[in-house]
C-alpha positions as MATLAB code, in Angstrom:
seq = 'MKISAFQIKHYRSIIDSGECFLSPDHITSLIGQNESGKTSVLEALKSFYDGSITDDVLRSDLTFPEITCTFKLDKDKTLGSYLDLAILPVELRPVIETKDQVSITRKWLNSRNNIITIAEVEIIDFYKTLEENRLASADKIFASIPDLMQKTEASTREAQISENEVSSLHNEMIRIGNKIEELKRAISRSKNQEITLTAKQDIIKAEAELPAIEQELKGKQKLLEEKKNKVQEFSLKLRMCRQFSDQSLRFNNVRNEIKTVSEQIREGEFRLKISRSDRETRTINKNLDLLKESMSRLKMELQRLETEISKSMKIADKILSGMELNEAEHEAFSECEIESGYATPEMLGNSLWKHIPMFEFFEDFSSLLPNKIDLDDLLYENIHAEGYKAARNFLFVAGLNADFFREENHRILKQKIENLNTEITVDFQDYWRQSVGKDDKIRINFELEHYDNSQPEKSGKPYLEFWIKDKQERLYPKQRSRGVRWFLSFYLELKATAKSNTVDRIMLIDEPGLSLHARAQEDVLKVFEDLRQNLQIIYSTHSPNLIDLKKLYRIIAVQRAKDSDETSETIILDSRSLNEASADTLSPVYALMGTRLNERQFVFPKNNFIVEDAVTFHYMEAMSMLYGFDLPVHFIPASGADVIPTLANLLYGWKVSFGLVMMDNQSGNRVSELMKNTMFFTNGSTKKLILVNGIYTVEDLFSTIDFKRFILKQRVGITIRNSEYIESNKLSRIVLVSDFHSKIKEENLHFTDFDAETRQNFTNLFNLIRNAIEKV';
ca = [
      87.517  163.695  116.858;
      88.861  160.836  118.552;
      87.570  156.746  117.657;
      86.166  155.466  121.039;
      84.293  152.197  119.716;
      84.079  150.149  116.747;
      81.485  147.283  115.533;
      82.636  145.008  112.556;
      80.369  142.488  110.714;
      80.821  140.241  107.967;
      84.701  140.735  107.674;
      86.539  137.482  107.179;
      86.147  135.542  110.203;
      84.113  138.376  112.271;
      80.457  137.966  112.009;
      79.540  140.561  114.165;
      81.784  141.707  116.739;
      79.241  143.491  118.752;
      79.882  147.112  120.119;
      83.880  147.489  121.049;
      85.114  149.877  122.948;
      88.502  151.085  122.869;
      90.747  152.677  125.588;
      89.931  156.187  126.743;
      93.676  156.836  127.242;
      94.253  156.336  123.226;
      96.512  153.157  123.300;
      94.569  149.430  122.911;
      96.095  146.311  122.239;
      94.588  143.316  120.749;
      95.689  140.152  122.051;
      94.900  136.477  120.856;
      96.069  133.592  119.909;
      97.323  133.009  115.902;
      94.431  132.765  113.638;
      92.223  134.210  116.002;
      91.456  137.455  114.179;
      93.676  140.260  115.380;
      94.919  141.446  111.869;
      91.666  140.962  110.735;
      90.428  143.943  112.962;
      93.110  146.057  112.160;
      92.372  145.534  108.371;
      88.748  146.339  108.708;
      89.636  149.592  110.493;
      91.835  150.376  107.748;
      88.911  149.196  104.850;
      86.474  151.612  106.791;
      88.903  154.283  106.398;
      90.016  153.970  102.905;
      86.689  151.680  101.544;
      88.762  149.063   99.608;
      88.142  145.359  100.344;
      89.274  142.256   98.288;
      87.721  139.138   97.804;
      89.660  137.272  100.584;
      87.696  139.292  103.057;
      84.560  137.952  101.888;
      82.751  135.132  103.688;
      81.519  132.135  102.333;
      77.969  133.350  102.130;
      79.022  136.471  100.280;
      77.807  138.896  102.722;
      79.513  142.338  102.608;
      81.026  144.045  105.708;
      79.758  146.661  107.398;
      81.821  148.560  109.931;
      80.700  151.033  112.270;
      83.033  153.458  113.761;
      81.849  155.660  116.878;
      84.008  159.252  117.463;
      83.932  161.044  120.322;
      83.738  164.955  119.221;
      86.235  167.628  120.107;
      85.950  169.140  123.567;
      82.971  171.431  124.052;
      81.488  170.788  120.577;
      78.190  168.700  119.766;
      77.413  167.361  116.804;
      75.714  170.503  115.712;
      78.940  171.880  115.298;
      79.652  169.743  112.251;
      76.316  169.985  110.375;
      74.438  172.456  108.859;
      71.284  172.286  110.672;
      69.449  173.990  107.840;
      69.387  170.481  105.944;
      67.945  169.078  108.905;
      64.642  167.861  109.683;
      63.276  169.966  112.372;
      62.379  167.250  114.580;
      66.128  165.902  114.426;
      67.811  169.307  115.391;
      67.553  169.223  119.017;
      68.924  165.933  119.035;
      71.963  166.777  116.812;
      72.550  170.205  119.124;
      73.270  167.764  122.193;
      75.114  164.846  120.808;
      78.760  164.971  121.780;
      79.692  161.775  120.026;
      78.487  160.123  116.595;
      78.771  156.722  114.835;
      79.475  156.437  110.952;
      78.833  153.127  108.856;
      80.572  152.119  105.728;
      78.557  149.221  104.197;
      79.358  147.624  101.104;
      76.713  147.072   98.343;
      79.320  144.871   96.457;
      83.145  144.504   96.355;
      83.693  147.738   94.533;
      80.534  149.879   95.702;
      79.760  150.722   99.179;
      77.777  153.688  101.096;
      78.801  155.873  104.339;
      75.749  156.791  106.649;
      75.448  158.503  109.810;
      74.574  155.543  112.209;
      73.398  157.484  115.321;
      69.889  155.540  116.482;
      67.664  158.313  116.939;
      68.408  159.952  113.675;
      68.507  156.175  111.813;
      65.183  155.509  113.588;
      63.676  159.156  112.465;
      64.647  158.293  108.774;
      63.673  154.671  109.157;
      60.012  155.766  110.631;
      60.001  158.284  107.663;
      60.878  155.297  105.076;
      58.137  152.943  107.104;
      55.687  155.696  106.758;
      56.740  155.888  103.202;
      56.116  152.173  102.393;
      52.794  152.281  104.424;
      51.638  155.036  102.164;
      52.888  152.847   98.899;
      51.400  149.720  100.397;
      48.006  151.660  101.063;
      47.893  152.913   97.460;
      48.733  149.720   95.843;
      46.016  148.004   97.874;
      43.638  150.830   97.088;
      43.812  150.141   93.296;
      41.311  146.915   93.206;
      38.971  148.307   95.536;
      38.779  151.807   93.579;
      38.516  149.837   90.324;
      35.895  147.858   91.844;
      33.883  151.201   93.334;
      34.538  153.079   89.919;
      32.780  150.347   87.983;
      29.868  149.882   90.573;
      29.424  153.647   90.879;
      29.449  154.154   87.101;
      26.601  151.602   86.833;
      24.917  153.019   89.409;
      25.478  156.467   87.861;
      24.348  155.248   84.510;
      20.873  153.739   86.256;
      20.206  157.244   87.790;
      20.895  158.572   84.641;
      18.449  156.268   82.838;
      15.964  157.163   85.441;
      16.369  160.886   84.812;
      16.388  160.325   81.244;
      12.935  158.267   81.905;
      11.194  160.701   83.813;
      12.560  163.546   81.651;
      10.556  161.693   78.914;
       7.565  161.540   80.723;
       7.390  165.061   81.517;
       8.130  165.605   77.935;
       5.090  163.307   77.051;
       2.794  164.751   79.114;
       3.945  168.441   78.136;
       3.264  167.089   74.463;
      -0.442  165.685   75.776;
      -1.243  168.646   77.316;
      -0.162  170.674   74.066;
      -2.220  168.431   71.859;
      -5.155  168.611   74.082;
      -4.810  172.547   73.911;
      -4.931  172.306   70.304;
      -7.713  170.052   70.241;
     -10.033  172.545   72.037;
      -9.071  175.366   69.728;
     -10.144  173.280   66.848;
     -13.101  171.336   68.554;
     -16.957  173.010   68.395;
     -18.030  169.867   70.291;
     -18.917  171.220   73.917;
     -18.631  167.663   75.397;
     -15.071  167.017   73.589;
     -13.757  170.246   74.882;
     -14.987  169.664   78.411;
     -13.531  166.169   78.257;
     -10.175  167.693   76.812;
      -9.906  170.019   79.558;
     -10.488  167.110   82.248;
      -7.506  165.511   80.656;
      -5.224  168.783   80.771;
      -6.161  169.125   84.384;
      -5.500  165.615   85.209;
      -2.297  165.672   83.420;
      -0.938  168.964   84.862;
      -1.981  167.257   88.352;
       0.703  164.444   87.301;
       3.755  166.828   86.475;
       4.583  168.305   90.187;
       5.094  164.820   91.574;
       7.167  164.061   88.424;
       8.808  166.958   88.359;
       9.613  166.467   92.193;
      10.826  163.086   91.707;
      12.847  164.191   88.669;
      14.635  166.739   90.889;
      15.637  163.949   93.596;
      16.906  161.668   90.890;
      18.793  164.463   89.147;
      20.085  165.321   92.619;
      20.985  161.526   92.897;
      22.714  161.458   89.665;
      24.813  164.547   90.494;
      26.032  162.475   93.639;
      26.622  159.766   91.908;
      28.402  161.301   89.109;
      30.489  163.160   91.954;
      31.269  159.658   93.405;
      32.488  158.308   89.972;
      34.598  161.580   89.384;
      36.120  160.783   93.023;
      36.846  157.240   92.721;
      37.881  158.164   88.959;
      40.599  160.446   90.192;
      41.770  158.630   93.092;
      41.983  155.275   90.914;
      43.811  157.794   88.196;
      46.298  159.157   90.965;
      47.190  155.642   92.235;
      47.553  154.050   88.755;
      49.879  156.813   88.284;
      52.113  156.119   91.202;
      51.894  152.300   90.347;
      52.979  153.094   87.004;
      55.826  155.180   87.845;
      56.802  152.625   90.620;
      56.987  150.232   87.813;
      59.104  152.486   85.603;
      61.170  153.016   88.130;
      61.922  149.344   89.186;
      62.176  148.764   85.902;
      64.903  151.154   85.199;
      66.527  150.023   88.509;
      66.921  146.778   87.011;
      68.069  148.171   83.705;
      70.866  149.848   85.601;
      71.677  146.738   87.369;
      72.080  144.764   83.520;
      73.969  147.633   82.432;
      76.293  147.631   85.396;
      76.703  144.061   85.272;
      77.582  144.507   81.488;
      80.270  146.828   82.046;
      81.898  144.865   84.573;
      82.204  142.151   82.334;
      83.295  144.318   79.573;
      85.977  145.659   82.003;
      87.019  142.268   82.386;
      87.104  141.394   78.968;
      89.017  144.207   78.471;
      91.853  142.976   81.063;
      92.416  139.823   79.300;
      91.863  141.286   75.902;
      94.875  139.926   73.486;
      94.404  142.085   70.100;
      94.020  145.769   69.563;
      90.975  145.317   67.523;
      89.419  143.530   70.270;
      90.346  146.086   72.589;
      88.768  148.896   70.321;
      85.667  147.226   70.019;
      85.144  146.312   73.530;
      86.223  149.982   74.553;
      83.199  151.119   71.941;
      80.833  148.868   73.660;
      81.852  150.409   77.081;
      81.656  154.033   75.978;
      77.998  152.990   74.888;
      76.980  151.257   77.883;
      78.401  154.014   80.032;
      76.248  156.784   78.188;
      73.345  154.483   78.347;
      74.151  153.995   82.305;
      74.538  157.956   82.728;
      70.880  158.321   80.814;
      69.352  155.689   83.161;
      70.525  157.087   86.318;
      69.075  160.619   85.132;
      65.695  158.865   84.367;
      65.637  157.153   87.718;
      66.629  160.376   89.719;
      63.691  162.161   87.551;
      61.602  159.403   88.441;
      62.346  159.453   91.882;
      60.965  162.864   92.049;
      58.080  162.149   90.716;
      57.010  159.401   92.353;
      57.426  161.126   95.892;
      55.584  163.850   94.795;
      52.535  161.482   93.007;
      52.699  159.234   95.910;
      52.175  162.087   98.261;
      49.183  163.410   95.842;
      47.413  159.952   96.046;
      47.755  159.700   99.787;
      46.180  163.008  100.412;
      43.718  162.411   98.135;
      42.562  158.940   99.477;
      42.492  160.795  102.578;
      39.657  162.759  101.161;
      41.368  166.155  100.220;
      40.815  167.912   97.018;
      43.332  167.422   94.088;
      44.378  171.138   94.078;
      44.754  171.110   97.717;
      46.593  167.963   97.424;
      48.712  168.899   94.616;
      49.817  172.164   96.534;
      50.549  170.549   99.689;
      52.603  167.623   98.114;
      54.533  169.852   95.788;
      55.216  172.141   99.089;
      56.544  169.025  101.248;
      58.423  167.665   98.408;
      60.199  171.009   98.080;
      61.033  171.075  101.760;
      62.089  167.539  102.008;
      64.549  168.078   98.843;
      66.270  170.114  100.917;
      66.816  167.651  103.816;
      70.162  165.584  104.150;
      69.633  161.820  104.081;
      71.704  159.564  106.375;
      74.206  159.091  103.334;
      74.504  162.973  103.204;
      75.247  163.191  106.923;
      77.474  160.439  106.779;
      79.603  161.874  103.928;
      79.502  165.401  105.420;
      80.912  164.253  108.878;
      83.885  161.937  107.074;
      85.839  164.886  106.264;
      86.048  165.476  109.900;
      87.147  162.113  111.296;
      90.482  161.148  111.861;
      92.878  159.287  109.509;
      93.614  156.076  109.839;
      97.247  154.809  108.914;
      98.578  151.442  108.790;
     101.874  151.014  109.816;
     102.916  147.965  107.567;
     102.200  150.604  104.792;
     104.821  152.790  106.424;
     107.551  150.091  106.847;
     110.379  152.008  105.007;
     113.512  151.370  106.642;
     116.289  154.288  106.899;
     118.339  154.083  103.742;
     121.951  154.332  103.601;
     121.820  157.472  101.425;
     119.099  159.289   99.674;
     119.560  162.045   96.823;
     118.397  165.700   98.306;
     116.369  166.223   95.201;
     114.440  163.125   95.974;
     113.387  164.447   99.090;
     112.766  168.062   98.276;
     110.669  166.786   95.025;
     108.908  164.013   96.879;
     110.103  161.237   94.957;
     108.275  158.608   96.590;
     109.575  155.770   94.558;
     113.022  156.427   95.723;
     114.564  153.902   98.149;
     113.924  154.766  101.910;
     111.921  158.088  100.894;
     109.515  157.543  103.557;
     111.926  157.250  106.486;
     114.520  159.907  105.288;
     111.264  162.150  104.999;
     110.097  161.212  108.579;
     113.961  161.849  109.638;
     114.113  165.236  108.042;
     110.441  166.265  109.507;
     111.478  165.020  112.988;
     114.776  167.046  113.072;
     112.483  170.220  111.487;
     114.331  170.726  108.482;
     113.033  171.716  105.008;
     114.701  173.013  101.644;
     115.532  176.355  103.352;
     118.092  174.709  105.950;
     119.750  173.301  102.896;
     120.486  176.649  101.048;
     122.923  177.667  103.715;
     125.933  178.747  101.812;
     128.456  178.904  104.535;
     129.714  175.123  104.564;
     131.162  175.185  108.241;
     127.706  176.687  109.388;
     125.813  174.234  107.835;
     128.112  171.344  109.323;
     127.927  172.771  112.777;
     124.096  173.096  112.376;
     123.760  169.325  111.228;
     126.530  168.286  113.980;
     124.066  169.662  116.634;
     120.630  168.268  114.957;
     122.521  164.706  115.172;
     123.146  165.434  119.127;
     119.318  166.437  119.414;
     117.886  163.288  117.398;
     120.206  160.903  119.453;
     119.319  162.544  122.680;
     115.915  162.244  121.784;
     116.035  158.512  120.126;
     118.142  157.222  123.451;
     115.327  158.271  125.641;
     113.030  155.405  124.058;
     115.721  152.769  122.731;
     117.311  151.978  126.193;
     119.541  149.236  124.643;
     123.285  149.198  124.618;
     125.769  147.747  122.523;
     127.728  146.093  125.355;
     127.403  147.250  128.709;
     127.355  151.056  128.260;
     127.532  151.708  124.683;
     124.264  153.658  123.381;
     123.765  153.832  119.565;
     123.637  157.147  118.086;
     121.797  158.322  115.065;
     123.517  160.713  112.324;
     123.052  162.340  108.945;
     125.459  163.993  106.738;
     125.207  166.176  103.750;
     127.497  165.204  100.937;
     128.310  165.739   97.126;
     128.821  163.218   94.328;
     132.388  162.982   93.191;
     133.160  162.369   89.871;
     132.908  158.515   89.949;
     129.341  159.063   89.148;
     129.273  161.730   86.411;
     125.735  162.071   85.847;
     125.302  163.059   89.492;
     128.505  164.732   89.911;
     128.187  167.891   92.361;
     124.659  167.029   93.378;
     124.094  166.481   97.220;
     122.997  163.593   99.070;
     122.038  162.685  102.442;
     124.111  159.973  104.284;
     122.824  158.411  107.134;
     124.764  156.330  109.775;
     124.054  154.489  113.108;
     127.165  154.671  115.506;
     128.391  153.137  118.607;
     131.822  153.629  120.367;
     133.128  150.693  118.471;
     131.994  151.349  114.716;
     130.204  153.463  112.386;
     127.791  151.648  110.107;
     124.912  152.326  107.489;
     121.443  151.298  108.653;
     121.628  148.360  106.313;
     124.582  147.002  108.174;
     122.581  147.182  111.768;
     120.224  144.321  112.994;
     116.971  144.173  111.550;
     115.628  144.930  115.408;
     117.392  148.430  115.205;
     116.416  149.563  111.905;
     112.833  148.449  112.787;
     112.916  150.142  115.786;
     114.428  153.270  114.272;
     111.681  153.223  111.301;
     108.908  152.983  113.680;
     110.482  155.393  116.208;
     110.672  158.092  113.259;
     107.072  156.981  111.460;
     105.268  157.742  114.703;
     107.471  160.656  116.086;
     106.661  162.501  112.535;
     103.248  161.222  112.508;
     102.363  162.719  115.798;
     104.291  165.973  115.093;
     102.312  166.583  112.323;
      99.133  167.117  114.602;
      97.352  169.066  111.749;
      94.654  166.591  111.738;
      93.796  163.198  114.474;
      95.410  160.243  113.435;
      94.588  156.710  114.508;
      97.703  154.454  114.007;
      96.997  150.511  113.480;
     100.047  148.616  113.878;
     100.252  144.708  113.459;
     102.517  142.966  115.722;
     105.108  145.659  116.699;
     108.767  144.908  117.540;
     108.488  140.971  116.491;
     112.372  141.122  115.904;
     113.095  142.874  119.174;
     114.380  141.784  122.541;
     111.775  141.654  125.607;
     113.436  144.863  126.957;
     113.268  146.464  123.760;
     109.813  145.608  123.312;
     109.028  147.613  126.318;
     110.862  150.672  124.624;
     108.074  150.025  121.664;
     105.683  150.516  124.584;
     107.198  153.860  125.905;
     107.058  155.349  122.651;
     103.035  154.850  122.438;
     102.905  156.258  126.164;
     105.053  159.411  124.946;
     102.664  159.773  121.821;
      99.554  159.181  123.129;
      98.218  162.676  123.405;
      98.770  163.221  119.676;
      97.795  159.922  118.356;
      95.704  157.089  118.901;
      97.267  153.934  118.654;
      95.651  150.175  118.072;
      98.008  147.539  117.964;
      98.132  143.629  117.983;
     100.513  141.584  120.163;
     101.446  138.327  121.512;
     104.042  139.599  123.744;
     103.504  140.203  127.575;
     106.136  143.196  127.284;
     103.980  145.373  125.119;
     100.860  145.253  127.795;
     100.678  147.218  131.008;
      99.512  145.039  133.690;
      97.985  148.026  135.831;
      96.061  149.206  132.345;
      94.059  145.780  131.332;
      91.249  148.362  130.288;
      93.523  148.884  127.088;
      92.997  145.152  126.096;
      90.888  144.061  123.415;
      90.525  139.888  123.615;
      90.295  138.273  119.815;
      89.452  134.833  120.018;
      87.535  131.847  118.120;
      84.239  130.836  119.239;
      85.670  127.237  119.086;
      89.249  127.393  120.798;
      89.824  123.937  118.516;
      88.186  125.142  115.337;
      90.266  127.705  113.793;
      87.457  128.216  111.181;
      84.536  129.056  113.658;
      83.810  132.664  113.818;
      85.777  135.280  115.780;
      84.669  136.693  119.144;
      86.002  140.485  120.319;
      85.903  141.046  123.936;
      86.773  144.464  125.181;
      87.861  145.176  128.615;
      84.725  144.819  130.189;
      84.059  141.473  129.002;
      87.869  139.803  129.555;
      86.291  137.405  132.008;
      84.701  135.492  128.946;
      88.086  135.361  127.311;
      89.820  131.713  127.422;
      93.207  131.468  129.154;
      95.198  130.938  125.976;
      93.526  134.347  124.649;
      94.534  136.087  127.815;
      98.051  134.161  128.180;
     100.204  137.569  127.563;
      98.282  139.149  130.499;
      99.080  135.577  132.700;
     102.585  135.461  131.271;
     103.188  139.331  132.014;
     101.856  138.296  135.959;
     104.636  135.752  135.871;
     107.291  137.995  134.353;
     106.641  140.540  137.166;
     106.458  137.801  139.965;
     109.713  136.415  138.777;
     111.417  139.589  138.885;
     111.580  139.773  142.665;
     112.526  137.090  145.330;
     109.895  135.168  146.762;
     111.055  132.549  148.558;
     112.694  133.459  151.697;
     114.492  130.975  154.677;
     111.422  132.163  156.570;
     107.797  133.646  156.794;
     106.921  132.528  153.492;
     103.229  132.078  152.912;
     101.204  130.338  149.941;
      98.261  131.744  148.875;
      95.746  130.275  146.165;
      96.329  132.421  143.131;
      98.330  135.721  141.721;
      94.897  137.738  142.604;
      94.698  136.623  145.977;
      98.908  137.507  145.964;
      97.967  141.110  144.538;
      95.306  141.993  147.079;
      97.344  140.416  150.009;
     100.830  142.294  148.866;
      98.855  145.715  148.550;
      96.540  145.616  151.808;
      99.675  144.416  153.913;
     101.597  147.325  152.611;
      98.521  149.940  153.290;
      98.180  148.117  156.517;
     101.684  148.604  157.533;
     102.654  144.743  158.450;
     105.403  145.247  160.578;
     107.125  142.088  160.311;
     108.906  140.734  156.933;
     106.191  138.330  155.472;
     106.492  136.941  151.997;
     103.437  135.546  149.879;
     103.938  133.151  147.235;
     101.133  132.600  144.531;
     100.323  129.379  143.284;
      98.199  129.004  140.121;
      95.147  127.531  141.788;
      94.244  125.787  144.909;
      95.014  122.536  143.588;
      98.885  123.542  142.538;
      99.016  124.264  146.345;
     100.228  120.625  147.736;
     102.939  120.176  144.657;
     104.362  123.954  145.626;
     104.076  122.965  148.994;
     106.139  119.700  148.845;
     108.744  121.660  146.900;
     109.345  124.207  149.328;
     109.202  121.092  151.871;
     111.840  119.376  149.907;
     114.277  122.471  149.845;
     113.375  122.957  153.726;
     112.142  125.955  153.543;
     109.596  127.258  155.895;
     106.521  128.056  155.042;
     102.452  128.427  155.779;
      99.437  128.286  153.893;
      96.623  130.926  153.775;
      93.563  129.470  152.748;
      89.961  130.767  152.047;
      86.850  129.191  153.078;
      85.922  127.570  149.860;
      85.464  124.154  148.197;
      88.719  123.986  146.475;
      90.457  125.704  149.824;
      88.849  123.021  152.191;
      89.690  120.217  150.009;
      93.242  121.484  149.953;
      93.374  122.201  153.535;
      92.085  118.884  154.781;
      94.625  117.247  152.222;
      97.395  118.930  153.643;
      96.189  118.373  157.109;
      96.648  114.662  156.617;
      99.698  115.052  155.245;
     102.884  117.346  156.096;
     101.175  119.741  158.190;
     101.147  116.924  160.778;
     104.250  114.684  159.833;
     105.999  113.582  163.048;
     103.712  115.410  164.952;
     105.138  118.688  163.946;
     102.514  121.324  163.341;
     103.272  123.880  160.378;
     100.719  126.559  160.637;
      97.562  126.548  158.109;
      95.575  129.695  157.927;
      91.852  128.999  156.990;
      89.862  132.351  156.333;
      86.743  131.264  158.115;
      83.491  132.806  156.155;
      85.668  134.312  153.427;
      84.681  132.597  150.289;
      87.435  134.584  147.982;
      89.992  137.435  148.858;
      87.332  140.091  147.314;
      85.232  139.128  150.347;
      87.610  140.587  152.898;
      86.311  143.885  151.607;
      82.822  145.325  152.929;
      80.189  145.614  150.346;
      80.817  149.374  150.497;
      84.551  149.274  149.775;
      84.225  146.838  147.176;
      81.877  148.981  145.246;
      83.906  152.211  145.838;
      87.537  150.903  145.725;
      87.316  147.963  143.388;
      84.092  148.136  141.408;
      84.399  151.883  141.212;
      80.402  151.716  140.831;
      77.396  152.540  142.546;
      75.334  149.488  142.579;
      72.938  147.534  144.832;
      74.698  143.987  146.092;
      72.904  141.919  148.345;
      75.038  139.078  147.969;
      78.782  138.489  148.688;
      81.363  140.133  146.717;
      82.673  136.826  145.178;
      79.188  135.691  144.106;
      78.666  139.161  142.491;
      81.746  138.829  140.643;
      80.941  135.324  139.517;
      77.194  136.461  138.531;
      78.269  139.340  136.777;
      80.902  137.544  134.854;
      83.521  140.024  135.932;
      87.379  139.428  135.521;
      89.280  139.467  138.677;
      92.235  140.389  136.925;
      90.854  143.209  135.717;
      89.496  144.016  139.059;
      92.819  143.839  140.952;
      94.589  145.770  138.341;
      92.316  148.330  138.438;
      92.487  148.370  142.234;
      96.652  148.681  142.359;
      95.804  151.681  139.781;
      93.367  153.081  142.284;
      95.924  152.870  145.075;
      98.490  154.676  143.267;
      96.676  157.390  141.479;
      94.449  158.364  144.585;
      97.259  157.522  147.377;
      95.030  155.574  149.436;
      95.741  154.611  152.811;
      94.393  151.915  155.108;
      92.084  154.287  156.952;
      90.430  155.019  154.078;
      88.864  152.079  154.155;
      85.709  151.771  156.363;
      85.558  149.918  159.739;
      84.572  146.039  158.426;
      87.428  146.141  155.860;
      89.997  146.910  158.328;
      88.726  144.684  161.028;
      88.723  141.695  158.454;
      92.042  142.446  157.371;
      93.386  143.049  160.600;
      92.265  139.953  162.001;
      93.838  138.037  159.065;
      97.088  139.824  159.719;
      96.861  138.933  163.444;
      96.646  135.382  162.432;
      99.649  135.507  160.019;
     101.643  137.679  162.882;
     100.657  134.587  165.559;
     101.688  132.106  162.898;
     105.422  133.709  161.727;
     106.824  132.603  164.912;
     105.543  128.829  164.343;
     106.580  128.578  160.514;
];
């Protein structure tokens, strides 16, 4: 995996960096003024990897950091190559199998605890939907309880009324039955015909009443059964909802207990640190043991409740939807069993974590090469030995191991060491191009020696001795300048890290080469260039010598939201947003452009033409070269139209012949009028002033098609001038001209590669310049 972007939230002065994209060629430089937050970016990335923060990174509102890194997956691999699809919900598998990058977030819950989660939008949205559905179900259940209580009470009352009615009808039937029986007995006892006849008539009348009562009773019984079913239905729903509610309450109580115990443990650990007596320490430790046992039990209880809540919620939700209890329980248990096998976002994040690159902060590896070190300290990895890291890196770069020093033939061993010294020196000199004097380049040597009797406890034991030589002197590393020692340590660390390419690595380097000469800083950049295939490098710098003007896509600008307020939040702008960076933030870029310009002669006896700015200069230089301008012409960049009169006065004072090339914009027209009314018409002498009519900035000399193809390198619809498009989209003119120069070199462009409109515009301009040359 390779890191491709990051987003930092709530880390020192950074509230939210937004997604910042790193350079695709593995070298990214952070530029900005002091206190802008460059180091905070590097330290945030380190915190992302090692999970540690200190109180000084917390913001005043005490929000805890959240850092996300996006990684490009290895070639021909998708996210499915890194995850077990069996632990993913079926709906997510198509997404996982097609993704070629992944974002991972580390979020701090407090200063000590944090969680790692996958941060892919589709995946997070899926789990969010699940959580939203869960919360919706929980809300539905909680909201149902009062209504179910009312319905249960009402249906119970109605059932009771129905039951009373059934009982009344049943009693009426019993009364009539008893009456009939009594009448029959009366008939059997009576001798009176009239009484017998009357009794028989009463029996017939009573029996006639029975069918209607019996029919009504059946109806009432059926209604009673329905109402009892309703009571059972509402009671069951209420019982299941209350069960979920009670479990949720218990869950929250246990979670609060865990929080309380956790605070008690932290308090106990703090008291333990400041404890001043053994007795107090023993008491605190005893209490801590009890608290930790309690914490363990509470966590187990919480886990059990979480499982039970999930099941009871599903059962209650299904029953509320009208499902029978047995069926609801069966489906709920089945769903919970399936979901229990699914990975959470945290599990996915931790599963991916083992595949991410190692983040290494160069400050942590700042050990300088020692004068000497015991061989045993190296072979047995005594990390506390002075200079251990640098010496270890030296041996690793040299390809040495313990077997090398087991060579018994002393002459052969010496010869091998001499050969290695030559190899290491040659390789080091490829990077360190500085000389002592005119042409004396330093050499790196090591020798295997043995202690003599002056140190009896080590007598006869081997040690390595290091030298940094030149023609004049043979000096220990500590006798050399800080710059040489730093560069050697830096070279060994990066070379060893790149050589140990068993895992992807990201080097975080804060202000490399501060103690180096400007040319030596360029050597640092060369080390980066040569090792970038094996390492990703992110570094902060103020130095223009550590920036490649032709690769401004490597730059991330770091600045304060308010230039004058060092307490305002940090704004981070990647190469796509450099146009929003302040001039002070981009000063290394401007300085670099000035440095490069100063390396060549600009002012010549004749054929000099002042142009408005460095961007115009670079376009004019490039296009005159492609055009094949056959006369010597020398463009001189001003630092803006308003500076042109001052520059013109200097050239005029130096009696240097010159002309002006001005674009047809407000500042260009204003300066043109000023110059016409001053030196260009002094004493009737006409010097040449070229105003490029209809061209607002130099980018407008390109056709829209060529502007999109060679400068924007995008297929977009443009219905306005190129200069308007740049301004309205807040594009960086510096970045665009830098990319244009790179494209010329990479694609070996020719003037004929441009379309007719572009060629005609530049041809007309160069004809004007040609005509002016004889008059300048």
